C-alpha positions in Angstrom: 74.2 182.9 86.0 71.5 180.3 85.9 70.6 178.1 82.9 68.0 179.4 80.5 66.3 178.9 77.2 66.2 181.8 74.8 63.2 182.5 72.6 62.0 185.9 71.4 60.2 185.1 68.2 58.6 188.5 67.5 59.7 190.1 64.2 60.2 193.9 64.9 60.0 196.5 62.2 61.4 199.7 63.8 61.4 203.2 62.5 59.7 205.8 60.4 57.4 204.5 57.7 57.7 200.8 58.7 53.9 200.4 58.4 54.5 199.8 54.8 55.2 196.1 55.6 51.7 195.7 57.2 49.8 194.1 54.4 52.5 191.6 53.5 53.0 190.6 57.1 49.3 190.0 57.8 49.0 187.8 54.8 51.7 185.5 56.2 49.4 184.6 59.1 45.8 185.3 58.2 43.2 186.6 55.8 40.4 188.1 58.0 41.4 190.6 60.6 40.0 191.9 63.9 41.3 195.5 64.3 41.5 196.4 68.0 42.1 199.8 69.5 41.3 202.0 72.5 39.5 205.3 72.9 39.9 206.6 69.3 43.2 208.6 69.5 44.5 206.6 66.5 41.7 208.3 64.4 42.8 211.8 65.5 46.4 211.1 64.6 45.6 209.5 61.2 47.1 206.1 62.1 43.6 204.5 61.8 43.1 205.8 58.3 46.5 204.6 57.2 45.9 201.1 58.6 42.5 200.8 57.0 43.9 202.0 53.7 46.5 199.3 53.7 44.0 196.6 54.6 41.7 197.7 51.8 44.5 197.9 49.3 45.5 194.3 50.2 41.9 193.1 50.0 41.9 192.0 53.7 38.5 192.0 55.3 38.5 193.6 58.7 36.2 194.0 61.7 36.7 196.3 64.6 36.7 196.2 68.4 37.2 199.8 69.8 37.0 201.3 73.2 39.4 199.0 75.0 40.0 200.4 78.4 43.4 201.6 79.9 43.1 198.6 82.3 41.5 196.2 79.8 38.4 194.5 81.1 37.4 190.9 80.7 34.1 192.2 79.2 36.1 193.6 76.2 37.8 190.2 75.8 34.4 188.5 75.7 33.1 191.0 73.1 36.2 190.5 71.0 35.8 186.8 71.0 32.2 187.2 69.9 33.3 189.3 66.9 36.0 186.9 66.0 33.6 183.9 66.0 30.8 185.6 64.2 33.2 186.7 61.4 35.6 183.8 61.1 38.6 186.0 62.2 42.0 184.3 61.9 44.3 187.2 62.8 44.2 190.1 65.3 45.8 193.4 64.7 46.3 195.5 67.8 46.9 199.2 67.2 47.7 201.0 70.5 49.5 200.6 73.7 49.8 197.7 76.1 46.2 197.7 77.1 45.0 197.1 73.6 47.7 194.5 73.0 47.0 192.7 76.2 43.3 192.6 75.5 44.0 191.3 72.0 46.2 188.5 73.4 43.4 187.4 75.8 40.9 187.4 72.9 43.3 185.3 70.9 43.4 182.7 73.6 39.7 182.8 74.6 38.7 182.3 70.9 39.6 178.6 71.3 37.9 178.3 74.8 34.2 177.7 75.2 34.0 178.9 78.8 34.4 182.3 80.5 37.6 184.0 79.4 38.3 184.9 83.0 39.0 181.1 83.6 42.1 181.5 81.4 43.3 184.5 83.3 43.1 182.9 86.8 44.4 179.5 85.6 41.1 177.7 86.0 41.5 176.5 82.4 44.5 175.9 80.3 45.3 177.9 77.1 45.5 175.3 74.4 45.8 177.5 71.3 46.1 181.2 70.3 45.1 183.2 67.3 48.1 184.9 65.7 48.4 188.6 66.5 50.4 191.6 65.2 50.8 195.0 66.8 51.3 198.6 65.8 52.6 200.4 68.9 51.5 203.9 69.9 52.8 204.1 73.5 56.2 203.2 74.9 55.4 201.5 78.3 54.3 197.9 78.8 56.5 196.1 76.3 53.6 193.9 75.4 54.5 194.3 71.7 57.4 191.9 72.3 56.5 189.6 75.2 54.4 186.6 76.0 52.3 188.1 78.8 49.0 190.0 79.3 47.2 191.7 82.1 43.4 191.7 82.4 41.1 193.3 84.9 37.8 192.1 86.4 36.2 195.1 88.1 33.3 193.0 89.4 35.7 190.9 91.6 38.3 193.7 92.0 41.0 191.5 90.4 43.8 192.4 88.0 46.0 189.5 87.0 48.7 188.7 84.6 48.9 185.5 82.6 50.9 184.2 79.7 51.5 181.8 76.9 54.2 181.4 74.2 51.5 182.1 71.6 51.1 185.6 73.1 54.3 186.7 71.4 53.1 188.8 68.5 54.1 187.5 65.1 55.3 191.0 64.2 55.3 194.4 65.8 55.6 197.7 64.0 57.4 200.4 66.1 57.4 203.8 64.5 58.4 206.4 67.2 56.4 209.1 65.4 53.3 207.2 66.5 54.0 208.2 70.1 54.3 212.0 69.4 50.7 212.6 70.4 51.0 210.8 73.8 50.1 213.2 76.6 52.7 214.3 79.1 51.0 212.3 81.8 51.0 209.1 79.8 54.5 209.6 78.6 55.7 209.9 82.2 53.6 206.9 83.3 55.2 204.9 80.4 58.7 205.8 81.5 57.9 204.7 85.1 56.4 201.4 83.7 59.6 200.7 81.7 61.8 201.4 84.7 59.7 199.2 86.9 59.9 196.3 84.5 63.6 196.7 84.6 63.8 197.0 88.4 61.8 193.7 88.8 64.5 191.8 87.0 67.5 193.9 88.1 66.9 193.6 91.8 67.7 189.9 92.0 69.8 187.8 94.4 71.6 186.2 91.5 75.1 187.8 91.4 76.6 186.2 88.3 74.3 187.7 85.6 76.8 190.5 84.9 75.6 191.2 81.3 71.9 191.2 82.1 72.6 193.8 84.9 74.6 196.0 82.6 71.8 195.8 80.0 69.3 196.7 82.7 71.3 199.7 83.8 71.5 200.9 80.2 67.7 200.8 80.0 67.3 202.7 83.3 69.8 205.4 82.2 68.0 205.7 78.9 64.8 206.4 80.7 66.6 209.0 82.9 68.2 210.6 79.9 65.1 210.8 77.7 62.1 210.8 80.0 61.9 214.5 80.6 63.0 215.3 77.0 60.0 213.4 75.6 57.7 215.3 77.9 59.1 218.7 77.1 59.7 218.0 73.4 57.0 215.5 72.4 58.2 215.3 68.7 61.8 214.7 69.6 62.4 211.6 67.5 65.6 210.5 69.3 63.9 210.6 72.7 60.8 208.8 71.5 62.8 206.2 69.6 65.1 205.4 72.6 62.1 205.1 75.0 60.2 202.9 72.6 63.0 200.5 72.2 63.8 200.6 75.9 60.2 199.6 76.6 60.4 196.5 74.4 63.8 195.4 75.7 62.8 195.9 79.4 60.3 193.0 79.4 61.0 190.7 76.4 63.0 188.3 78.5 66.6 189.5 77.9 67.0 191.1 81.3 65.6 188.0 83.1 67.4 185.2 81.4 69.9 183.6 83.7 68.1 185.0 86.8 65.3 183.8 89.0 63.4 187.1 89.6 59.8 186.8 91.0 58.2 190.3 90.7 57.2 192.3 93.7 56.0 195.8 92.9 53.7 194.8 90.0 51.5 192.5 92.1 51.2 195.3 94.7 50.2 197.8 92.0 47.7 195.5 90.3 45.6 195.6 93.5 45.5 199.4 93.2 44.2 199.3 89.7 41.8 196.5 90.4 40.1 198.5 93.2 40.7 202.1 92.0 41.4 201.8 88.2 44.4 204.1 88.4 47.1 204.4 85.7 49.5 201.5 86.0 52.8 203.4 85.6 51.7 206.0 88.2 50.9 203.3 90.7 54.3 201.7 90.1 56.1 205.1 90.6 54.3 205.7 93.8 55.1 202.3 95.3 58.6 201.7 94.0 60.6 203.9 96.4 58.7 202.7 99.4 59.3 199.1 98.3 63.0 199.9 98.0 63.1 201.4 101.5 61.2 198.5 102.9 63.3 195.7 101.5 66.7 197.3 101.9 68.9 195.4 104.5 72.4 194.3 105.0 72.0 191.1 102.9 70.9 192.9 99.8 72.8 196.2 100.4 75.3 195.3 97.6 72.6 195.5 95.0 71.5 199.0 96.0 75.1 200.1 96.0 75.6 198.7 92.5 72.4 200.5 91.4 73.4 203.8 93.0 76.9 203.8 91.6 76.2 202.5 88.1 72.9 204.2 87.4 73.0 207.4 89.4 76.8 207.9 89.4 76.9 208.2 93.2 80.4 208.5 94.6 81.5 204.9 95.3 83.7 206.0 98.2 80.7 206.9 100.3 79.4 204.5 103.0 77.5 201.7 101.4 74.3 202.4 103.3 74.5 206.0 102.4 74.9 205.1 98.7 71.8 202.8 99.0 69.6 205.5 100.6 70.8 208.1 98.1 69.9 205.8 95.2 66.3 205.5 96.6 66.0 209.2 97.1 67.2 209.8 93.5 64.7 207.3 92.2 61.8 209.2 94.0 63.1 212.6 92.9 63.3 211.4 89.2 59.7 210.3 89.2 58.7 213.6 90.8 60.6 215.4 88.1 58.3 213.8 85.5 55.3 215.4 87.4 54.0 212.0 88.5 51.8 212.0 91.7 53.9 210.5 94.4 51.3 209.6 97.1 48.3 207.3 97.0 46.1 210.1 98.3 46.9 212.2 95.3 45.3 209.6 93.0 42.3 209.1 95.3 43.3 206.2 97.4 42.9 206.4 101.2 43.3 203.9 104.0 39.9 202.2 103.7 41.0 199.3 101.4 44.7 198.9 102.2 44.2 195.9 104.4 41.9 194.2 101.8 44.4 194.8 99.1 47.2 193.4 101.2 45.2 190.3 101.9 44.3 189.9 98.2 47.8 190.1 96.9 49.1 187.5 99.3 46.1 185.2 98.6 46.6 185.5 94.9 50.3 184.6 95.2 49.4 181.8 97.6 52.2 183.0 99.8 54.9 185.7 99.9 55.2 188.2 97.1 58.5 188.4 95.2 61.8 186.8 96.0 64.4 189.6 96.2 63.1 189.9 99.7 59.8 188.0 100.0 56.8 190.1 101.3 54.1 188.8 103.6 50.8 190.5 104.5 52.4 192.8 107.0 55.0 193.9 104.5 52.5 194.6 101.8 50.3 196.6 104.2 53.3 198.6 105.5 54.3 199.5 101.9 50.8 200.6 101.1 50.6 202.7 104.3 54.0 204.4 103.7 52.8 205.3 100.2 49.8 207.2 101.4 
């Protein structure tokens, strides 16, 4: 296990009715709120009315930024910054899934920067300070409610990049599993794939001594396998929604990566798909992951796939190692299919025309190979894209 520094400062209020702490928590950090949300589903479910009621009862002035996109755009960040500056906002409350939270984090950073917010995303400018944010989660997927990262898209330049800062950790996050009851089957499945992909990115590492982290990762993967289909078939199954919600937070808050040196592989490949085609993030990850696994599998890393197959999929350990590895990949693909996720790029409207461009872009952005479990060059990235067609 490698050395690491532990810091997960977000206070989590988990469970039914925990929104009752909202007013008190906001007052610890600010007095004028920007309320951010997406397409308006929180109004249909009643969450919006509850939030507004609490803000009014606590005499907290609030302003709104709605319509944040599933792959949040830099234009929404710019608009959010304008609202904050015009109204002396000192706290951002994100109500929604990862897209709303990520956009809010970017707004919080860009508030203190006079230039184009995109400069912060691409690293042209340094984040100096961040407005405090809190979250009320409505979708188990990205884990942004408990991490220090955000992903923003620029459709004009066909770029979708992640960036981070310690200030991006929300001050608090309210996680009520009931708020995910209304999530569609498609988005629930996509969220499960996203959680599993976050886990895979840390799990498939060349570090062999992080025993505890790997067992935690396997527990999260098995939780997704256990409850993914249940949540789809029984959307108001509290146990399923609660387990998936907590799995989403733990998959990416740092616990799985501490003591390892993982540099992610599949996420950068998927970001290109969303940047050019605006597809659902988790769906893109589900499509690419089995092909990435097949592409990187070799004699040097075979041990990790065997560990995965035996511990997560309960494959007979007496089988030949390569057979176990290939079975584990097959089971991964079969599971995503069982969630009714499209499993080819063509099914989501992606053909061959931009594969080479995307392979070039992902290597250029990384300024070299992608990932470090088995580093990918241009030919590798293109091969994975083609296999995923």
